[in-house]
N, C-alpha and C positions, 0 to 999 in steps of 0.2 A: 814193818808195813805188811798188812795181811794180803794186799793185792800184788805183792812182788812176784810170786810165781806166775800169776796171770799176766803181769806186765812183761816178764821175760818171755813168756810164750807168745804174747802179742808182738813183741819186737822181733822174735825169730820169724814169725809169720810175715811181718812187714818186710824183713830182709829178703825172704824167699820171693815175696811178691815183686820186689824191685828187680830181682834177677830175671824172673820170668816175664814180667810186664813192666818195663821201666817208664811207662807213660806217667808223668807227674800228676796228671788229673786223677788217675786211678789210685796212685799212692796217697794223695791227699784225701780222697774219699774214704779210703781204708782207715786213715788216721782219725778222721771225724767219727767214724763208726766205732773205732776202738776206744776213743775218748768217752763216748756215751756208755759203752759196755763196762769199762773199768770203773767209772764213777757212778755206775748204776743210774745214769740220768736218761730220761726218755727223749731228751732233745740235745742236739749239739750243732754247732755251726763253726765254719772256718771262713773268715774274710781275708782275701789276699789283695794287697794293694798293687796297682800297676807300677810300671818302672819309674814313673815320675812322682809317684806318691800322692797324686791329687785325685785319684779315683780308684775304683775297684776293678781288678782284673778277673777275679773269681769270687763267688760266694757259694760255698758248699754247705748244705744242711742235711741233718739226719733226724728223723722223727720215729720213735719206737712205740708211741701210744697216744691216746687222746689227752687233751689238756692244753695248757698254754705253751706255745712254742717260744723259743728264745727270741729276744728282741734284736733280731739280726739287722733291722733297719737302723736302730740306735747304735749298734756296734759299727755298722758301715759309716754312719755319720761321724762318730767319734774318731774313727781311724782317719777319715779324709780331712777332718778339721784339725786334729792335733798330732796325727801320726802315731799315737799310742792309745790303746783302749782305756776308757775311764771305768771306774768301779761300777759293776752292774747293780741292778735292783736286787732285793732279797730273792733268794732261790736261784740265783745265777752265779756262775764263776767264770771269769774271763782272764786270760793271760796273753801277753804279746808273743808273736812269732818273730824271732830274731835270727839273723844270720850275718856274721862278720860285723856285728855292732849296729846293723841297720834293722829297722822295723819293717818286716815284710807283710805283717797282718796280725790277726788275733784269732785265738781259739777259745770258744765259749761253750759251756754246757749249762743246762737249766733243768731244775727238778720238776717243773710244772706246777709247783705248789709254793706260794710265798712263805709258808711256815717251815718248809724244809730247808736244810742248810748243808753245805759241803764242809768236809774236814780238811785239816792241813795236809793229810795224806792225799786227798783228792787234788789239792792244789799242786803238790809235788808231782803227782802222776801227770796232771795236765801240762805242767811246765816241761816235763820230759818229752811228752808227745809233741808239744809245740816246738821243742828243739829239733825233733826229727822232721817236722814239717818245714822248719826253716832250712834245714840241710837239703831236703828234697827240692824246695823252691829255688834256693840259691844255686844248686847244681844244675837244675834244668835251665835256669836263665843263663848261667855261664856257658853251658853247652850250646844253647841257641845263639848266644852272642858270638861264640867261636864259629859256628856254622854260617851265621849271617855274614861275618867279616870275611870268611873264606869265599862265599859266593860273590861278594862285591869285589874282592881282590881278583878272583878269576874273571869276573866280568870286565874289570878295568884292563886286565892283560889282553883279553879277547878284543876289547874295543881298540886298544892301541895297535894291536897286530892288524886288525881290519882296516883302520884308518890309514896306516902307513902302507898298506898293500893295495887299497882300493882307490878309485878315482875320486877327486875332490868333489865332483858333483853329487856324490852319494854320501859324503862324509857326515853331514848333518843329520840325515835320515838314520844313519847307523847309530849316532849318539842318542837320538830320541828312542829308537826301538830298544836298544840295550838298557837304557835307564828305566824305561817303563817296565821291562821284564824284571829287573833286579829290585825295583822299589815296590813291586806289586801294585802298580798304578793302573788306573783305567785309561788315562790319557797322558801322553807326554808330548812336549813341544819344545823346540829350540827357537829362541827369539833373537833377532839381531837388531842393532840400532837402525832406525830409518832416517830419512833425510829431515824429518821434522823434530828429531830429538827424542822420539818415543821408541817403542819396541814392536817389531813386526814378527809374526810367526812365519818362519821360512821352512820348517820341517816339523812333521807331527807323526805320532804313532798312536793307534787306537781306533775304535769304531768311529769316533767323531773327527778323525784326521782331516778328511776333505773339508769339513766345515770350519776347522780351526785355521787352516792355511790362509795366510794373508790378512788375518785379523790382527789388530794392533792394540797396544796399550799407549794412550796419549802421553806426551812428555810431562804433563802435570799430575799423572797418576802416582799416588804415594808409593805403591809397590815398585813401579818403574824407577822412580827416583832413588829408592833405597838399593835396589839390585844393581843399577848402573853405578852406584857409589861403592860397590863391592860388598854390600851387606845382604845376607840371605834373608828371605821372608818366609815365615811359617804361619799357616792358618789351620785351625783345628776343625772348623765346620764350614764348608767341606774340607776334608784333609787335603792340604795342598802345600807344596814347597816351590818357591821361586828362588833358584840358586844362581849366583853370578858365574859366568864363564869369563875368566879374566886371566891375563898373563902379563907379568912385569908391570902391574898396575894399570894396564890398558884393558878396558871393558870390550870383550868380543861379543857379548850378548848374555843370554840367560837361559837356564834350563827349567822348565815348568813340569811338575809332576803332581797329578791330581788323582785321588782315589775315588771310587764309586760312592754315591750318596749313601750315608749310613755306615760307612767304614770307619774303623777307629783312627784317630789321628796318628801321625807319624811319631814314633817314640824318639827319645833323645839319641840312643845309638843309631837309629835309622837316619836321623837328620845328620849326624856326624859322618856316617858312611856315605850318604848321598852327597854331602858337601865335598868330601874327599874325591868322590867320583867325578864331580863337576870340575874340580881343579885338574884332575888327570885328563878329562876330556878336553879341557881348554888347551893343555899342553900338547896333547896329541893333535888337535886341530892346527895349532901353530906349526908343529913339525910337518904335518901333512901339507900345509900351505907352503912351507919353505921348500919341501921336496918338489911340489908342483912348480914353484917359481924357478928352481934350479933346472928342472926338465924344460920349462918354457924358455929359459935363457939359452940352454943348449940348442933348442930348436931355432931361436933367433940367430945365434951365432952361425949355425949351419946354413940358414937361409942367406945370411950376409955373404958367406963364403961362396955359395952357389951363384949369388947375384954378381959378385966380383968376377968369378970365372966366366960367367956368361958375357959380361961386359968386356973383359980384358982379352978373352980368347975368341969366343964364338962371333961376337959382333964385329970385331976387328977383321977376322978372316972373311966373313961375309961381305964386309965393306970392300975389302981388297978384291974379292972376286967380282963384285959389282963394277969397280973401276976397270978391271981387266976386260969385262964384257963391253963396257962403254967404249974403251979404246979399240977393241976388235970391231965394233960396229962402225966406227968411223973409217975403217980400212976396207969395208965391204964395197965392191964396185956398185955404181948406180943401177946397173941392170939386175942386181940381185936384191931387189927390194924385199922379197919374202924372207930372205935370210936376215936382213937388217931388222925386219919386224919381229922375227922370232927372238933375236938377240935383245931387242928393246923390251919384249915381253918378259924374257927371263930376268933382265935387270930390274924391271918393275916388281916382279915377284920377290926378288931378293930384298928390295927396299921395303916391301910390305912385311916380309919375314923379320927384318931388322926392327921395324916398328912394333911388331907383336912381341918380340923378345924384350924390347925396352919396356913395354907395358908390363910384361911378366916380372922384370927386374924391379919395377916400381912397386908392384904388389908384394914382392918378397921383402922389400924394405919397410912395408907398412906393418907396424906392431900394433896389436889391439890395445886400445886405451883402457878397456875394462876387462876383467877376467870373464865376465859373462858373454863377451863377444867371441870367445873361443868356440869352435865347433864342438858340440858335445861328443864325449867318448862313445864309440859304437857299442851296441849291446853285446856283440861277440867278444870284444875285449873285456867288458865288464864281467861277463860270465866266466871267462878264463881267469880273470883276477880272483874271483870268488873261489873257484876250484883250487887255485894255487894257494890262497890263504887257508882254505880248509885242510890242506895237506899237513900242516903243522899239528893240528888236533887229531887227525885221522891216522897219521903215521904213513900215509901214502897219498898220492895225488889222484883224485877222481878223474875218470875219462870224460871228455866233453865232445859232443857231436852236434852239428848244425844242419838243418834242412831248409833250403830256400834262402832268399835274400834277407837275412836276419837284420842287418844294420839299417837297411832302407825301408823295410816293411813295417817295423814295429814302432809305434809312436812313443814319445818320451815318457808320458804318464804311465802307459802300460809297461814300458821297459823298466821304469823305476820300481813298480810293484812286483814285476817278475823277479828282479834281482833280490828284493827283500824276501820273496817266497823261497828263492833258491838258498839264500843265506840261512833262513829258518830250517829248511829241509836238511842242509848239510850239517848245521849245528846239532839237530836232533840225532842224526846218524852218529856224529862224533861222540855225543854224550851218552847215548843209550844203546845203540844197535850192536856194537862189537863186531862190525863188519870188516871184511878183508877186501871188498870190491864195491865201488860206487860208480854208477854210470849216470851222466847228466846229458839230456837231449833237449834241444830247443828246435821246434818245428814250426815254421810260419806258413805251412800249407794245410794246417788243420782247419776244420769247419765246426761251427756250433750247430746245435739241433735245428736252428732256423735257417741254416745254410750260410750264415755270415762267416766271413774269413776270420780266422783266429790264430793266435800263437799258443802252442802247447809246450809246457815245461814238464819234464819227468825227471825225478830223482829216485833212482832205484838202488837198493843195496842188498847184500846177501847175509845180513845180520840175523838177529833173533826175532825180529818183528815187534809189534806193539802189543804188549799185554793189556788186558782190560783194566781200566782205571789208571793207566800210565800217565805220568805228569806231562807228557807231550801234548795232551789234549788242548791246553790253553794256547800253546804256540800254533798248533794246527788250526785252531779256531780262528786265530788272527789271519792265517794264510787264506782260509776259506772266505773270510769276510772281505779280504782284499780283492779276491777274484769276483765275488758276488757284487761288490761295489762297482766293478767295471762291466758287469753284465755277463760274467763267466761263472766258473765253478772250480772246486778243488776236492779231490777224493783220494782216499788211501786204498791201495790194493796190494796184491802179493808181489814180492820183489824178485830178485834174480835167482834163477834155478829153482823156483818153488820155495824159496826162503826169503826172509827179510820183508822189506816194505817198499812199495813204490808210491811216491807222491806224484799225482798228476794235477797240474795247475793250468787252467786254460782261460783265456780272456780274448775279447775282440781286439783286432789290430788297431 
């Protein structure tokens, strides 16, 4: 084969390229150009199927001169219809790109002239290059699958840790935010069965979160029926997944993940990983609920004990003192009417005190019929829980300071968004900053530019800061959008000791 020295030189160059620039797109482009050079064809094209085999993921072309380009459209249709390239018209040569027995695409060259023809050596060269392309594509997809699985596993672990450490009121919001980040979705929502048999959005993450909350899927909606039956629902346009949240056959609700318009549909591996995440999230929610119930039971038992002690000890003693006062009052001489009046007044006060204690005992025995009747956990406690949870990822516990009446001044809606911003800030520090110190401050004495009272959250670290183009931008954009939706703002500044980063998040009370 006269082209063998050139082929060996080309393969050596391809190997060097893969070491210096492992990007599969660049490797495939070099293979297409090499195919054209070695076969002396002015045109070459490489069509790469997507992971499901029903569409094209890449179409790379090369043109070295004027004339008729290869029929890449016919090549693409042949691949998508049958999975293997059909013989091309005169003046073209097409071979399949294979890896591990599967067709990944096809490599084609064209002479530009119907009268010209390729030799058997050209076909052997093209098959050799197609084999290299298959190895590059297979390796890239395998690496991406491993990275993707690792991200979902880390996300599932982080979710479980957060749910088991955080308060139940915030658990569903945690599920929505984590799922949206891992799936690359524009919007995520957690739905629970409503009293009418449909599904209602109870937590959401994304720019449309306020609009999504409390929207419903009617009970006769086909998607609602399928997901409540334990079956995931996948839609390609727009790219959407509706995944069941179920445990031991009981439907807890559903997780909805929707990508932005025009985005590619979810691949088969993404669907499988998201389904596993939903199963893990359902289990974590069950465990979080069980933990909450145990804590609530302990509170009820403690309230019952206090009520018994009040009844058996305090009331009995007060009652005995009241009888003693009444007995003493009967022995007071008639001329000491003022003394008798003071004794009667003290006895009356004791009777009133006994009634107040009985009312308190009755209140202690009243258990809420619904979980939503419980008073919400204070913002101070929720912030402390978040800093405690972040300690596992940071290797140390962030400090937390509070200014002003945090629990009473901040409304529940603002508090929920503040906790989400805090979680995002701490997560970014843990993943990127390499910090040794983190300080969290919640100040309810802040003011907005118009003088309105506000709460200010700062998360400062002494790490490496945020390099330009850092992947944290999307998460920080969500934090900023949360603040702006409430009428506030979020900015980044310099961190502790002139190093690191400080996230400032501020919103009206």
